[in-house]
SEDREN-903259 format. One line per 10 residues: number of its first residue (from 1); for each residue x, y, z of N, C-alpha, C. Coordinates in steps of 0.2 Angstrom, whole numbers. Example, Ala and Ser with C-alpha at 12.3 -4.5 7.8 and 13.67 -1.06 7.14 Angstrom:
2
1 = 66:-28:39:62:-22:39:66:-16:39; 64:-11:35:68:-5:36:64:0:39
//
This chain:
388
1 = 4:-6:0:0:0:0:4:6:0; 2:12:-3:5:18:-3:8:20:4; 14:23:5:16:25:11:14:32:13; 10:35:9:8:42:10:5:42:17; 6:47:21:3:48:28:-4:48:27; -7:51:22:-15:51:22:-18:44:21; -14:40:17:-17:34:15:-16:29:22; -11:30:25:-10:26:31:-15:28:36; -17:35:37:-22:37:42:-29:35:39; -30:35:33:-36:33:30:-38:25:32
11 = -32:21:32:-33:14:34:-35:14:41; -32:18:45:-34:18:52:-42:20:53; -44:25:49:-51:27:50:-56:21:47; -54:18:42:-58:13:39:-59:7:43; -54:6:47:-54:0:52:-59:1:57; -62:7:59:-67:8:63:-74:6:60; -77:1:62:-84:-1:58:-89:4:60; -89:10:58:-94:15:61:-100:15:57; -103:9:56:-110:9:53:-115:13:58; -120:16:55:-124:21:58:-127:18:65
21 = -128:12:65:-132:9:71:-127:7:76; -120:9:75:-115:7:80:-112:13:83; -108:13:89:-105:19:91:-100:22:87; -98:28:88:-93:31:84:-88:34:89; -88:33:95:-84:36:100:-77:34:99; -75:28:97:-68:26:96:-65:30:90; -68:31:84:-65:35:79:-65:42:81; -70:44:85:-71:51:87:-65:53:91; -63:48:96:-57:49:100:-51:49:96; -50:45:91:-44:46:87:-43:53:83
31 = -49:55:80:-49:61:77:-48:67:82; -51:67:88:-50:72:93:-43:72:95; -40:66:96:-33:66:98:-28:69:93; -29:68:87:-25:70:82:-26:78:82; -32:80:82:-33:88:82:-30:91:88; -30:88:94:-27:91:100:-19:91:99; -16:85:97:-9:85:96:-7:91:91; -11:93:86:-9:98:82:-11:105:85; -13:105:91:-14:112:94:-21:114:94; -26:110:93:-33:112:93:-36:112:100
41 = -41:115:101:-46:115:107:-52:111:105; -52:105:108:-57:100:105:-62:98:110; -68:98:108:-74:95:112:-77:90:108; -79:85:112:-83:79:110:-90:80:113; -95:82:109:-101:84:111:-106:78:110; -108:75:116:-112:69:116:-119:70:114; -122:65:110:-129:65:109:-133:60:113; -129:54:113:-132:48:117:-126:44:118; -126:38:122:-121:34:123:-118:31:116; -111:33:115:-108:31:109:-108:35:103
51 = -112:40:104:-114:45:98:-111:52:100; -106:54:97:-103:61:98:-102:65:92; -102:71:92:-99:75:87:-93:78:89; -88:79:85:-81:81:87:-81:89:84; -79:93:88:-78:100:86:-71:102:88; -67:104:84:-60:105:85:-58:112:82; -56:117:86:-55:124:84:-47:126:85; -45:129:80:-38:131:79:-38:139:78; -33:142:81:-33:149:80:-38:153:84; -37:160:83:-41:164:87:-49:164:86
61 = -52:162:92:-60:161:91:-63:168:90; -69:167:86:-73:173:84:-70:176:78; -65:174:75:-62:177:69:-65:173:63; -67:176:58:-71:173:53:-67:169:48; -65:163:50:-61:159:45:-64:154:41; -64:148:43:-67:142:39:-69:136:43; -74:133:42:-76:127:44:-75:121:39; -72:116:41:-71:110:37:-76:104:41; -80:101:37:-85:97:40:-86:90:36; -87:85:40:-88:78:37:-91:74:42
71 = -94:68:40:-97:63:44:-92:57:46; -93:54:51:-89:49:53:-92:42:52; -99:42:51:-102:35:50:-102:33:43; -104:27:42:-104:24:35:-110:20:35; -112:18:29:-118:13:28:-115:6:28; -120:1:29:-119:-6:31:-116:-9:24; -112:-15:26:-110:-19:20:-113:-26:20; -118:-27:24:-122:-33:24:-125:-34:18; -124:-41:15:-127:-43:9:-123:-40:2; -118:-36:3:-114:-34:-2:-108:-39:-4
81 = -107:-39:-10:-102:-44:-13:-95:-41:-13; -92:-40:-8:-85:-36:-8:-80:-41:-10; -75:-39:-14:-69:-43:-16:-63:-43:-11; -64:-38:-6:-59:-37:-1:-62:-35:6; -58:-35:11:-61:-34:18:-63:-26:17; -70:-25:18:-72:-18:18:-70:-13:23; -67:-16:29:-65:-12:34:-57:-12:35; -54:-13:29:-47:-13:29:-45:-10:22; -41:-5:21:-40:-2:15:-36:-7:10; -38:-8:4:-34:-12:0:-33:-8:-7
91 = -27:-8:-9:-25:-4:-14:-24:-8:-21; -28:-6:-26:-27:-10:-32:-27:-5:-38; -22:-5:-42:-22:-1:-48:-23:7:-46; -20:9:-41:-21:16:-39:-27:18:-36; -31:13:-34:-37:14:-31:-37:11:-24; -40:15:-19:-40:13:-12:-47:10:-10; -48:4:-9:-55:1:-8:-56:0:-1; -62:1:1:-64:0:8:-70:4:10; -74:2:14:-81:6:16:-79:13:19; -81:18:16:-80:25:18:-74:28:15
101 = -71:25:11:-65:28:8:-67:34:4; -73:34:0:-75:40:-3:-80:43:1; -84:40:5:-90:43:8:-89:42:16; -86:46:20:-82:51:17:-75:52:22; -73:46:24:-67:46:28:-61:48:25; -61:48:18:-55:50:14:-54:58:16; -60:62:16:-59:69:17:-57:70:24; -60:66:29:-57:67:36:-50:66:37; -47:60:33:-40:59:34:-36:65:30; -39:67:25:-35:73:21:-35:79:26
111 = -40:81:29:-40:87:33:-36:86:39; -36:80:42:-31:79:48:-24:79:46; -22:76:40:-15:76:38:-13:83:36; -18:87:33:-16:94:31:-14:98:36; -16:97:43:-14:101:48:-7:101:49; -3:96:47:4:96:47:7:101:43; 4:103:38:6:108:33:4:115:34; 0:116:40:-2:123:41:1:125:48; 4:131:48:7:134:54:1:136:59; -1:132:63:-7:133:67:-6:139:72
121 = 0:140:74:1:146:79:1:152:75; 1:152:69:1:159:65:-6:160:62; -11:156:63:-17:158:61:-20:164:63; -23:168:59:-26:175:60:-33:174:60; -36:169:57:-43:167:57:-44:160:59; -50:159:62:-51:153:65:-52:147:60; -50:141:61:-51:135:58:-55:131:62; -60:128:60:-64:124:64:-66:117:60; -64:111:64:-66:105:61:-73:103:65; -78:101:61:-84:98:63:-85:91:60
131 = -84:86:64:-85:79:62:-91:76:65; -96:74:62:-103:72:64:-104:65:64; -109:63:68:-111:56:68:-118:55:64; -120:49:62:-126:48:60:-129:52:54; -124:54:50:-126:58:44:-130:54:39; -128:47:39:-131:43:34:-138:41:35; -140:42:41:-147:41:43:-151:47:44; -150:52:40:-154:58:41:-151:64:44; -144:64:44:-140:70:46:-142:71:54; -143:66:57:-145:67:64:-140:70:69
141 = -134:68:68:-129:71:72:-128:79:71; -128:81:65:-128:89:64:-134:92:66; -140:89:66:-146:92:69:-146:93:76; -143:87:79:-143:88:87:-138:93:89; -132:94:85:-127:99:86:-130:106:85; -134:107:80:-137:113:79:-143:115:85; -146:110:87:-152:111:91:-150:111:99; -145:107:101:-143:106:108:-137:110:110; -133:111:105:-126:113:107:-125:120:104; -130:123:101:-129:130:97:-125:135:102
151 = -128:136:108:-125:141:113:-118:139:115; -117:133:116:-110:131:118:-105:132:112; -107:131:106:-103:132:100:-101:139:99; -105:144:101:-104:151:100:-103:153:93; -100:158:91:-99:160:85:-94:156:81; -97:154:75:-93:150:70:-91:154:64; -86:152:60:-85:155:54:-91:155:49; -92:159:45:-98:160:41:-98:154:35; -92:152:34:-92:147:28:-89:140:30; -92:135:27:-90:128:28:-89:125:21
161 = -84:121:22:-82:116:16:-84:109:18; -89:106:15:-91:99:17:-88:95:12; -84:90:14:-80:86:9:-83:80:6; -89:80:5:-93:74:2:-90:72:-5; -90:66:-7:-87:64:-13:-91:67:-19; -88:72:-22:-92:75:-28:-87:75:-34; -82:71:-34:-77:71:-40:-74:78:-41; -73:81:-36:-70:88:-36:-75:93:-40; -81:91:-40:-86:96:-43:-89:100:-38; -88:107:-38:-91:112:-33:-98:112:-33
171 = -101:111:-27:-109:111:-27:-111:116:-21; -115:121:-23:-118:126:-18:-125:125:-16; -128:119:-18:-135:118:-17:-136:110:-17; -141:108:-13:-143:101:-14:-150:101:-11; -154:96:-13:-161:95:-10:-160:92:-3; -166:93:1:-166:90:7:-168:83:7; -169:80:13:-172:73:13:-176:72:19; -183:71:19:-187:70:25:-190:63:24; -190:60:30:-193:53:30:-200:54:34; -205:51:31:-212:52:34:-215:45:35
181 = -218:43:41:-221:37:42:-229:38:43; -233:35:39:-240:35:39:-243:29:42; -246:29:47:-249:23:51:-257:23:49; -259:18:45:-266:17:44:-269:12:49; -274:14:53:-277:10:58:-284:8:56; -285:1:56:-292:-1:55:-295:-5:61; -299:-10:60:-302:-14:65:-301:-21:63; -298:-26:67:-298:-33:65:-304:-36:65; -305:-41:60:-311:-45:60:-310:-51:56; -314:-56:57:-313:-62:53:-315:-61:46
191 = -311:-63:41:-312:-61:34:-318:-64:31; -322:-68:34:-328:-70:32:-334:-65:33; -332:-61:38:-337:-56:40:-334:-49:40; -332:-47:34:-328:-40:33:-331:-34:36; -338:-35:36:-342:-29:38:-341:-27:45; -338:-32:49:-337:-31:56:-330:-27:58; -326:-27:52:-320:-24:53:-319:-18:49; -313:-15:49:-311:-9:45:-304:-11:42; -303:-11:35:-297:-14:32:-292:-8:32; -287:-9:36:-282:-4:36:-278:-3:29
201 = -278:-9:26:-274:-9:19:-279:-5:14; -285:-5:15:-290:-1:11:-288:6:12; -287:8:18:-286:15:20:-279:17:17; -274:12:17:-268:14:14:-268:15:7; -273:11:3:-274:12:-4:-276:19:-5; -281:21:-2:-283:28:-3:-278:33:-1; -274:32:4:-268:36:5:-263:36:0; -261:31:-3:-257:30:-9:-259:34:-15; -266:34:-16:-269:37:-22:-268:45:-21; -269:47:-15:-268:54:-13:-261:56:-14
211 = -256:52:-12:-249:54:-12:-247:54:-19; -250:49:-24:-248:50:-31:-250:56:-34; -256:58:-32:-259:65:-35:-254:70:-33; -252:70:-27:-248:76:-24:-241:76:-28; -238:70:-29:-232:69:-32:-232:72:-39; -238:71:-42:-239:73:-49:-239:81:-49; -242:84:-44:-242:91:-43:-235:94:-42; -232:91:-38:-225:93:-37:-220:93:-43; -221:88:-47:-217:87:-53:-218:93:-58; -223:96:-57:-225:102:-62:-221:109:-59
221 = -219:108:-53:-216:114:-50:-208:113:-50; -206:115:-55:-199:114:-57:-194:120:-56; -188:119:-53:-183:124:-52:-176:121:-53; -171:125:-54:-164:123:-55:-164:117:-60; -167:118:-66:-167:113:-71:-160:112:-74; -156:117:-73:-149:116:-76:-144:113:-71; -146:111:-65:-142:108:-60:-144:101:-58; -151:100:-58:-154:94:-55:-157:90:-60; -155:83:-60:-158:78:-64:-166:78:-63; -168:79:-57:-175:79:-55:-176:86:-52
231 = -178:91:-56:-178:98:-53:-185:99:-50; -188:95:-46:-194:95:-43:-193:92:-36; -198:93:-31:-198:89:-25:-200:82:-26; -195:78:-25:-196:70:-27:-200:67:-21; -204:63:-22:-207:58:-17:-206:51:-19; -204:47:-14:-203:40:-15:-206:36:-10; -212:32:-11:-215:28:-6:-210:22:-6; -206:21:-1:-201:16:-1:-203:10:3; -208:10:8:-209:4:12:-217:4:13; -219:-2:13:-226:-3:15:-227:-10:18
241 = -230:-10:24:-231:-16:28:-238:-16:31; -242:-22:30:-248:-22:34:-251:-29:34; -256:-30:38:-259:-37:39:-255:-42:42; -258:-47:44:-255:-53:48:-257:-60:45; -262:-60:42:-265:-67:39:-270:-65:34; -271:-70:29:-276:-69:24:-283:-69:26; -284:-72:32:-291:-73:34:-293:-68:40; -289:-63:40:-290:-58:45:-290:-51:42; -296:-47:43:-296:-40:41:-291:-37:44; -286:-34:40:-280:-31:44:-282:-24:47
251 = -279:-24:53:-280:-18:57:-274:-13:57; -269:-15:54:-263:-10:54:-260:-10:47; -258:-5:44:-254:-4:38:-249:2:39; -243:1:38:-238:7:38:-235:8:32; -235:15:30:-232:17:24:-226:21:26; -220:20:23:-214:25:24:-212:28:17; -211:34:17:-209:38:11:-204:43:13; -201:45:8:-196:50:8:-197:55:3; -196:62:5:-197:67:0:-191:71:0; -189:74:-5:-183:78:-6:-185:85:-8
261 = -186:89:-4:-187:96:-5:-182:100:-9; -184:104:-13:-179:108:-18:-174:113:-13; -168:114:-16:-165:120:-13:-169:126:-12; -168:129:-6:-172:135:-5:-179:134:-2; -181:128:-2:-188:127:0:-188:127:8; -192:130:11:-193:130:19:-193:122:21; -191:121:27:-190:114:29:-197:111:30; -202:115:32:-209:112:33:-214:113:27; -212:116:22:-217:118:17:-220:112:14; -216:107:11:-219:101:8:-222:96:13
271 = -220:96:19:-223:92:25:-230:95:26; -231:101:26:-237:104:27:-242:102:21; -239:103:15:-243:101:9:-246:94:9; -241:90:11:-243:82:12:-248:81:17; -248:84:23:-253:83:28:-259:86:26; -259:92:22:-266:94:20:-269:90:14; -265:87:10:-267:82:5:-270:76:8; -268:74:14:-271:68:17:-277:69:22; -278:76:23:-284:77:27:-291:74:25; -292:74:19:-298:70:17:-298:63:18
281 = -292:60:17:-292:52:19:-292:51:26; -290:56:30:-290:55:37:-298:55:40; -302:60:36:-309:60:38:-312:54:36; -311:51:30:-314:45:28:-312:39:32; -306:39:35:-304:34:39:-308:34:46; -309:40:48:-313:41:54:-320:39:54; -323:40:48:-330:38:46:-330:30:46; -325:27:44:-325:20:44:-322:17:51; -322:21:56:-320:19:63:-312:17:63; -309:20:58:-301:19:58:-298:26:59
291 = -291:26:58:-287:32:59:-282:32:54; -279:38:53:-273:40:49:-268:44:53; -262:42:55:-258:46:59:-251:47:55; -249:53:54:-243:55:51:-238:57:56; -232:54:55:-226:55:59:-220:57:55; -217:63:57:-211:65:54:-205:61:57; -202:57:54:-196:53:57:-190:57:57; -188:60:52:-182:64:52:-182:69:46; -179:75:47:-178:80:42:-171:82:41; -169:82:35:-162:84:33:-164:90:28
301 = -163:96:30:-165:102:26:-161:102:20; -164:105:15:-160:107:9:-155:112:10; -151:113:5:-145:118:5:-146:123:-1; -145:129:0:-144:134:-5:-140:140:-3; -133:139:-5:-129:144:-3:-128:149:-9; -128:156:-7:-128:161:-13:-121:160:-17; -122:162:-23:-116:161:-27:-111:167:-26; -104:166:-27:-99:171:-26:-97:172:-19; -97:167:-15:-94:168:-8:-87:168:-9; -83:170:-4:-76:170:-3:-73:163:-4
311 = -77:158:-1:-75:151:-1:-75:148:-8; -80:150:-12:-81:148:-19:-75:150:-23; -73:156:-21:-67:159:-25:-61:155:-24; -60:153:-17:-54:149:-16:-54:142:-18; -60:139:-19:-61:132:-21:-61:131:-29; -64:136:-32:-64:136:-39:-58:134:-43; -52:136:-41:-46:134:-45:-45:127:-44; -47:124:-39:-46:116:-38:-52:112:-41; -57:115:-44:-63:112:-46:-63:109:-53; -66:104:-54:-67:101:-61:-69:106:-66
321 = -74:109:-64:-77:115:-68:-78:121:-64; -77:127:-67:-77:133:-64:-84:135:-61; -90:133:-64:-96:135:-61:-99:130:-56; -101:132:-50:-104:128:-45:-111:125:-48; -112:119:-45:-119:116:-47:-122:113:-41; -126:108:-42:-130:105:-36:-128:98:-35; -127:96:-29:-126:89:-27:-133:86:-27; -134:80:-29:-141:76:-29:-143:74:-22; -138:74:-18:-140:70:-11:-139:76:-6; -142:74:0:-142:79:6:-136:78:10
331 = -134:83:13:-128:83:17:-130:87:24; -124:87:28:-125:91:34:-126:99:33; -125:101:27:-125:108:26:-132:111:27; -137:108:27:-144:111:28:-144:112:36; -142:108:40:-142:109:47:-137:114:49; -131:115:46:-126:120:47:-128:127:46; -133:127:41:-136:134:39:-140:137:45; -143:132:50:-146:135:55:-141:137:61; -135:136:60:-129:139:64:-126:145:61; -130:148:55:-127:154:52:-121:152:48
341 = -120:146:46:-114:144:42:-117:142:35; -114:145:30:-115:144:23:-110:139:20; -113:133:17:-108:128:15:-108:127:8; -102:124:6:-101:122:-1:-99:115:0; -101:111:-5:-100:103:-5:-95:102:-10; -89:99:-8:-83:98:-13:-79:93:-10; -77:87:-14:-73:83:-11:-70:77:-16; -66:73:-14:-63:68:-18:-67:62:-18; -66:58:-23:-70:52:-24:-77:54:-27; -81:48:-29:-87:49:-33:-93:46:-29
351 = -98:49:-29:-104:47:-25:-107:41:-29; -105:40:-35:-107:34:-39:-105:27:-36; -99:27:-32:-96:21:-30:-98:21:-22; -101:26:-19:-102:26:-12:-108:21:-11; -109:18:-5:-114:14:-3:-114:7:-7; -109:6:-11:-109:0:-15:-104:-5:-12; -104:-11:-15:-98:-15:-14:-92:-12:-17; -86:-14:-14:-80:-11:-17:-80:-4:-18; -82:0:-14:-81:7:-14:-74:9:-14; -72:14:-17:-65:16:-18:-64:24:-19
361 = -58:26:-17:-56:33:-19:-49:32:-23; -48:36:-28:-42:36:-31:-37:38:-26; -31:35:-26:-26:37:-21:-23:44:-23; -23:45:-29:-20:52:-31:-25:58:-29; -31:56:-30:-36:61:-28:-36:63:-20; -35:58:-16:-34:59:-9:-28:63:-7; -22:61:-11:-16:65:-9:-17:72:-11; -20:73:-17:-21:80:-20:-25:84:-15; -30:80:-12:-35:84:-7:-31:87:-1; -26:83:1:-22:86:7:-19:93:5
371 = -16:93:-1:-13:99:-4:-19:105:-5; -25:103:-7:-30:108:-8:-32:111:-1; -33:106:4:-35:109:10:-30:113:13; -24:112:13:-18:116:16:-18:123:12; -19:122:5:-19:129:2:-25:133:3; -31:130:4:-37:134:5:-37:137:12; -35:133:17:-34:135:24:-29:141:24; -23:140:21:-18:145:21:-21:152:19; -25:151:13:-27:158:10:-33:161:14; -37:157:17:-42:160:21:-40:162:28
381 = -36:158:31:-35:159:38:-28:162:41; -24:162:36:-17:165:38:-17:172:37; -22:175:34:-22:182:33:-29:185:35; -29:190:40:-35:193:42:-39:197:36; -35:198:31:-38:202:26:-40:197:20; -40:191:21:-41:186:15:-49:186:14; -51:189:9:-59:188:8:-63:192:12; -69:193:11:-74:197:15:-78:193:19
//
């Protein structure tokens, strides 16, 4: 394997099996220690047992420098046909294989190693690392950080670089992602006497019809057609489960769906529209002595950062194309916006190989990312006059 320090540290990070249903305190401890050794003021902000966000600050606090952000968790490998150990980096033909190499431990490793090239004691503007947990299951860590720890964090720099895998394409926007659960409740009865019961799956069918109608309305409301493959609020009914036996009128049916609000859309706008669309079905269910209950499981807000920020100017020379575009996936950037931080998404590796077997990052991209981070941080944080 390559002897480059960033590759060696990436191997250390990948060895932590930080699937989102497992603790991240071990990898958080490693990242925190490296930041402390480099002169950072580090806090591990706990959300629950084993779940922490790491915040490491360098340079004078309250000076408008730069945030670097990424997530420590990864998606599962169960059922995937890996050709090598997913929790050990394997190098083949210039590519580094392993779970999280692209999404997104590669960026965490690059940022950590870049500290060795930055004169921390000379920083005139603050550099802040924010490493989050449970991004892969709805950006939960960053949401808790924004909601529970905002006062403790104090003033953060106005701009954040989120190193998600974009193949070095600069992105200033992305849709959000909201998970909604709809519980259809009926009354159980023997199937030979259906009139004594209320069929929850029948209520679910009416619900799905209403959702289909709403999804078609949303498809007509298009924006950012030059940047998004699906330039409308996407709805996906992803899971449905109901009934217990063919000779029982089912009294329960659960629908799970995801919606992806467009950049710039308020967090609750589409949720409110969905609830309004289901009100007639709720009334019908009640007339049948049933019920319809809607629960918001998680919300990852959309991101829309204005064009022309000082961070954009610093990242553009390193980008694949000069014009920023949109990432198709949600990131922690939406939650960071509630901390008055404007984010750009830009990083090594491709989202096309993330979440799949044999995920990889090109070794050269990873090594170059270290240089990019050091260069951008120097430009932004070593001079108090750098940018506005």
